C-alpha positions in Angstrom: 119.2 136.1 117.2 121.8 137.4 115.2 122.5 141.2 114.1 126.0 141.4 113.5 128.3 140.4 111.4 132.1 140.6 110.7 135.2 139.8 113.0 137.3 142.8 112.4 135.0 145.3 110.5 131.6 144.8 112.2 128.2 146.1 111.7 125.3 145.5 113.8 122.2 146.5 112.4 118.4 146.9 114.0 114.6 148.5 113.6 111.9 147.5 111.6 110.0 148.2 108.4 107.4 150.0 110.3 109.4 151.4 113.3 110.5 155.0 113.7 113.9 154.4 112.3 116.4 151.7 111.0 120.0 151.9 111.7 123.2 150.5 111.8 126.6 150.9 114.1 129.8 150.1 112.5 132.7 149.0 114.7 136.1 148.1 113.9 136.4 150.9 111.4 140.2 152.3 111.1 140.5 155.9 111.8 141.7 158.3 109.3 139.1 157.5 106.5 137.3 160.6 105.2 133.3 160.1 105.4 130.4 161.9 104.9 127.0 161.8 105.3 126.7 162.2 101.4 129.0 159.5 100.8 126.4 157.0 102.7 123.5 158.7 100.6 124.8 158.0 97.1 124.5 154.2 97.4 121.1 154.6 99.7 120.0 156.5 96.8 120.6 153.5 94.5 119.0 151.5 97.1 115.7 153.4 98.1 112.1 152.6 97.4 110.5 154.7 94.8 113.1 155.6 92.5 112.1 154.3 89.3 108.9 152.7 87.6 110.1 149.6 88.0 110.3 149.7 92.1 107.6 150.6 95.0 106.6 153.7 95.2 106.8 153.8 98.8 108.0 157.2 99.5 111.3 157.1 101.8 114.2 159.6 101.4 116.3 157.3 103.2 119.0 160.5 104.4 121.0 158.8 106.6 122.6 160.9 109.8 125.7 160.0 111.7 125.6 160.2 115.3 129.0 159.3 115.9 132.5 158.1 115.1 133.5 160.6 112.3 134.8 164.1 113.4 135.9 166.5 111.2 135.0 164.2 108.2 137.3 161.7 109.3 136.7 158.4 110.9 138.2 158.5 114.9 138.4 154.3 115.3 135.2 154.9 117.3 131.8 152.7 116.8 130.1 154.8 113.6 126.2 155.0 114.5 124.6 156.0 111.9 120.0 156.4 112.1 118.0 156.2 109.0 114.3 157.4 109.7 111.0 155.6 108.4 108.7 158.7 107.1 106.4 156.6 104.6 105.0 153.8 106.6 101.1 152.8 106.2 100.9 150.0 108.6 96.6 149.5 107.7 97.4 147.5 104.9 98.9 144.8 107.4 96.1 144.2 109.4 94.5 142.0 108.2 97.8 139.8 107.6 98.6 139.6 111.4 97.0 136.3 112.1 97.9 134.4 109.1 100.9 133.6 106.8 101.6 135.0 103.7 103.5 132.3 101.0 106.8 133.5 100.9 107.2 135.2 103.1 108.8 135.1 106.8 105.5 135.3 108.9 105.5 131.4 109.8 109.1 131.0 110.2 109.3 134.3 112.6 105.7 132.5 114.5 107.6 129.4 114.8 110.6 130.6 116.3 109.4 133.1 118.7 105.4 132.6 118.9 105.5 136.6 118.4 105.9 138.9 115.5 105.8 142.6 113.7 103.4 141.9 111.2 104.0 145.5 109.9 105.6 145.2 106.4 107.2 142.0 107.7 109.2 143.8 110.7 112.5 142.7 111.0 112.3 140.1 108.2 111.5 143.3 105.6 114.1 144.3 102.9 113.9 147.6 104.4 116.5 146.3 107.0 119.1 146.4 104.1 119.1 150.1 103.6 121.6 149.8 107.3 124.1 147.1 105.2 124.0 149.8 102.3 124.9 152.5 104.9 127.5 150.7 106.5 128.9 149.0 103.0 129.3 152.6 102.2 131.8 153.1 104.9 133.7 150.0 103.8 133.7 150.7 99.8 135.4 154.3 101.4 138.0 152.0 103.0 138.5 149.7 99.9 139.0 152.8 97.9 141.6 154.0 99.6 143.3 150.8 98.9 142.6 150.7 95.4 140.0 148.2 95.3 136.9 149.1 93.8 133.1 147.1 93.6 130.8 146.8 90.7 127.4 145.3 90.8 124.7 145.1 87.9 122.1 143.2 86.8 122.5 140.4 84.1 119.4 138.6 83.7 115.7 139.2 84.7 112.9 136.5 84.2 114.4 134.7 81.2 115.9 138.2 79.9 119.7 137.5 79.5 122.6 139.9 78.8 124.6 137.9 76.8 127.8 139.4 78.0 129.0 141.6 75.0 128.5 145.5 74.9 129.1 146.1 78.3 128.9 150.0 79.3 129.9 150.6 83.0 128.1 154.0 82.8 125.1 152.7 81.2 124.8 150.5 84.9 122.9 153.3 86.3 121.5 155.1 83.3 118.7 152.6 83.0 116.1 151.8 85.7 117.1 147.8 85.6 121.0 148.7 86.3 122.0 146.2 83.1 125.2 147.2 81.4 123.5 146.8 78.0 120.4 149.5 77.1 118.9 147.3 74.7 118.6 144.1 77.0 117.9 147.1 79.9 114.7 148.0 77.6 113.6 144.4 77.6 113.9 143.9 81.1 111.9 146.6 82.3 109.1 146.0 80.1 108.8 142.4 81.7 108.5 144.1 85.3 105.8 146.4 84.3 103.7 144.0 82.5 104.2 141.4 85.4 103.1 144.5 87.4 100.3 144.8 85.8 99.4 141.0 85.7 99.9 141.8 89.7 102.5 139.3 89.5 106.2 139.6 90.4 109.7 138.4 88.7 113.0 137.5 89.7 116.6 138.0 88.6 120.4 137.4 88.5 122.9 140.0 89.9 126.6 140.0 89.3 129.2 141.8 92.0 133.0 142.4 90.8 135.6 143.6 93.0 138.6 144.7 91.3 141.8 145.7 92.9 141.6 143.2 96.1 145.2 141.6 96.7 146.3 138.0 96.8 146.0 136.4 100.1 142.9 137.4 101.6 141.2 134.6 103.3 141.9 132.0 105.5 141.7 128.0 104.5 139.1 125.2 105.4 137.2 128.1 108.1 137.0 131.6 107.4 137.3 130.8 103.2 136.9 134.3 101.6 134.4 132.1 99.2 132.3 130.9 102.0 131.9 133.7 104.0 131.1 136.1 100.6 128.4 133.3 99.9 127.5 133.9 103.5 127.0 137.4 103.5 125.3 137.5 100.2 122.7 134.7 100.9 122.0 136.8 104.5 120.2 139.3 101.8 116.4 139.1 101.7 115.2 136.9 98.7 118.5 135.7 97.8 118.2 131.9 96.5 121.6 130.9 95.0 125.1 132.1 94.8 128.4 131.4 92.8 131.6 132.1 92.7 133.6 132.8 89.3 131.6 129.9 86.9 129.6 128.4 89.5 127.4 126.0 88.4 128.9 126.3 85.0 132.2 124.3 86.3 130.0 121.5 86.3 129.6 121.1 82.6 133.5 121.8 82.1 136.4 119.5 81.9 139.6 120.1 84.3 141.5 121.4 81.0 138.6 124.1 80.6 138.3 125.2 84.3 141.9 125.2 85.3 143.1 129.0 85.0 146.6 129.0 83.7 149.5 131.3 85.3 151.5 133.8 83.6 154.2 136.2 85.2 153.3 139.9 84.2 155.5 142.1 85.4 156.7 140.0 88.3 153.7 139.3 89.3 151.9 136.0 89.0 148.5 136.4 87.1 145.8 133.6 86.2 145.6 133.8 82.7 141.6 133.1 83.0 139.2 133.4 85.8 137.0 130.6 86.0 138.0 130.3 90.1 136.3 134.2 90.2 139.7 134.9 91.7 139.6 132.8 94.7 141.4 129.6 95.2 141.6 127.4 98.3 139.4 129.6 100.0 142.2 132.4 99.6 142.1 135.5 96.7 144.3 135.2 93.9 144.5 138.7 93.0 142.4 138.4 89.9 138.9 139.8 89.9 136.7 138.8 92.4 133.6 137.6 91.1 130.4 136.6 92.8 126.8 136.2 91.2 123.6 135.5 92.9 120.3 134.8 92.3 116.8 136.2 93.9 113.3 135.3 93.9 110.4 136.7 92.4 109.0 139.2 94.9 106.8 137.3 97.6 104.2 140.1 98.0 101.5 139.8 95.6 97.7 141.3 95.2 97.0 137.8 93.1 94.9 135.3 95.5 96.7 132.7 97.5 96.0 130.1 99.5 97.2 130.1 103.2 96.4 129.1 106.5 95.9 131.2 109.8 98.0 130.7 113.0 95.2 128.4 114.1 95.4 126.5 111.0 92.2 127.6 109.5 92.2 127.7 105.7 91.8 130.8 104.2 93.0 133.1 101.2 95.4 136.4 100.8 95.9 139.4 98.6 99.3 141.3 99.9 97.8 145.2 99.4 100.0 147.7 99.7 103.3 149.2 97.8 106.0 146.5 96.8 108.5 145.8 94.3 107.8 143.9 91.1 111.4 142.5 91.0 113.7 143.4 93.8 116.6 142.5 91.4 117.3 145.9 90.2 117.6 147.2 94.4 119.7 144.4 94.9 122.3 145.7 93.0 123.9 148.1 95.9 123.0 145.7 98.7 125.8 142.7 97.2 128.0 145.6 96.5 127.5 146.4 100.3 128.1 142.7 101.2 131.2 142.0 99.0 132.9 145.1 100.0 132.1 144.7 103.9 133.6 140.9 103.4 136.9 142.5 101.9 137.3 145.2 104.3 136.9 142.6 106.7 139.5 140.1 105.8 141.7 143.2 104.7 141.6 143.9 108.4 141.9 140.0 109.1 144.7 139.3 106.9 147.3 142.0 108.1 148.7 139.9 110.9 149.3 137.1 108.3 153.0 137.4 107.7 156.0 138.5 110.0 157.3 140.8 107.3 
């Protein structure tokens, strides 16, 4: 079972949703980066449950504790170990799920692979694990920020409510519960999520993550392509069902003359005039903003009665009780940012030896 991601900038997560704690070990992080627990907490607070009326009301503080790899406020170059304690677990709501498979969950596939699973809150398959990635991603963001690279995500669609691309307000993203850059659209999104929750149902959404300041030359041709590893990182997030780079699937309806990004020379630097490629050509960054967009499915845990079978094959029905997000897209923004940052940090370190001069 693979729990480690990255080559030069690596991280390994551990723990289950209803265990005593979850955590992550970051290895390969260069020494000398200013890091404090507060740096991790900013993004953990954006991901944590109970932050608004459109998220699960599980009351976790998600306080990050750094146990190694940081001394006097700076990374030492040794493994960074981070622990996040689980404090508000209620496993009783999952007792009736022990011997059946919830539709839309990993219950069946975990059972089919190992013949044994932790049914409490989904165990290792729970999105609770992503808090560990966000903690690791916060360190990667610090490394990138020192090199002029910024990673920002936002929600562009909830169900059939889509931000039209106009009126982008960077400050608005964290002012509303849906993390949409437009206040008016965000309000409609929130109303749709609350309506779905009232009906006992859930909604999906689309998130965009943009990395600005990444230099040209990151990534490898053929294997180790930057776009392929970004897609892999994003697809590894719970509930993600689709990933696009740049214009993505819209490219299928465009002509080559429309999709190709013409080049200009600006202050001695080659710059793409447009960015349909999403900042990546041939698996290697162009220096333009790297644009990754991904879709998350509607939350699988819903109280509406659904048909299923038990581990012995008997037909039955299930209602999933407990505390769950009616839409995971809003909390997926910092997770997507973290995974993009981790891939970029890894490729920054991997690319240092690409040239003799």
